[in-house]
Each structure stands twice: as structure tokens, then as C-alpha cells.
C-alpha positions as a printed NumPy array, in Angstrom:
array([[ 70.949, 103.831, 182.707],
       [ 73.082, 105.697, 185.24 ],
       [ 72.268, 109.363, 185.823],
       [ 75.824, 110.376, 184.862],
       [ 75.532, 108.555, 181.536],
       [ 72.148, 110.164, 180.868],
       [ 73.552, 113.621, 181.705],
       [ 76.386, 113.159, 179.202],
       [ 73.963, 111.779, 176.628],
       [ 71.492, 114.583, 177.382],
       [ 74.002, 117.266, 176.454],
       [ 73.942, 115.947, 172.916],
       [ 70.332, 114.753, 172.636],
       [ 68.372, 117.463, 174.47 ],
       [ 67.341, 115.083, 177.272],
       [ 68.173, 114.888, 180.971],
       [ 67.354, 112.799, 184.032],
       [ 64.139, 113.529, 185.911],
       [ 64.943, 114.877, 189.404],
       [ 62.04 , 112.813, 190.803],
       [ 62.439, 109.349, 189.282],
       [ 65.595, 109.429, 187.075],
       [ 63.443, 108.794, 183.995],
       [ 64.177, 110.666, 180.76 ],
       [ 62.979, 114.256, 180.339],
       [ 62.986, 115.632, 176.805],
       [ 64.037, 119.296, 177.036],
       [ 61.332, 120.18 , 174.479],
       [ 58.547, 118.708, 176.637],
       [ 58.757, 119.902, 180.253],
       [ 57.463, 116.718, 181.876],
       [ 58.857, 113.304, 182.645],
       [ 57.682, 110.529, 180.338],
       [ 58.122, 108.003, 183.17 ],
       [ 56.468, 109.618, 186.212],
       [ 54.52 , 112.32 , 184.305],
       [ 55.571, 115.086, 186.715],
       [ 56.047, 118.577, 185.271],
       [ 59.71 , 119.542, 185.516],
       [ 61.021, 123.099, 185.855],
       [ 64.452, 124.066, 184.584],
       [ 66.994, 126.54 , 185.951],
       [ 67.066, 129.658, 183.797],
       [ 70.811, 130.04 , 184.386],
       [ 72.194, 126.543, 183.729],
       [ 69.133, 124.733, 182.226],
       [ 69.344, 121.816, 184.681],
       [ 66.101, 120.267, 186.007],
       [ 64.994, 121.597, 189.397],
       [ 63.461, 119.767, 192.352],
       [ 59.805, 120.731, 192.881],
       [ 60.422, 122.761, 196.065],
       [ 63.72 , 124.374, 195.016],
       [ 64.406, 127.967, 196.019],
       [ 67.816, 127.838, 194.377],
       [ 69.396, 125.6  , 191.765],
       [ 71.327, 122.713, 193.346],
       [ 73.736, 122.724, 190.402],
       [ 74.682, 126.42 , 189.986],
       [ 73.107, 128.141, 193.007],
       [ 70.982, 130.566, 190.973],
       [ 67.788, 131.757, 192.664],
       [ 64.641, 130.07 , 191.36 ],
       [ 61.631, 132.151, 190.38 ],
       [ 58.526, 131.453, 192.401]])
């Protein structure tokens, strides 16, 4: 499934694309069911963050360390 489709679907279902493997991340469980990596979310826009992010690539908000 394309990332764009998953993002649209995620808005309604509480799921999003994993930033590491594009698997499905349930917003209630902060890890990817496909690659089993723990996923952090931006406090400002709730998008998943890359592991080494210092700011959100979507909204630019500073990430907490």
C-alpha cells in the first residue's frame, strides 16, 4: 500500500506508516508491527519521527531528547 494511501487511511483508523519500513504503526502501540522498531511521535503534529530526529520533518517542531 502506498504511503500516501496509508496516511489518508491512518487519519481515520489511528494508524500511520512506519518511518523505517513503511509498515503499519497503530497509534495506540508505539512500535511497528512489521519491523518491531519503537516509533516516537511529534508532540505538535502527531506524525511519526525518524529515530535521530532533532526536529519534526513534517511541521518543524523541536523534538525532545
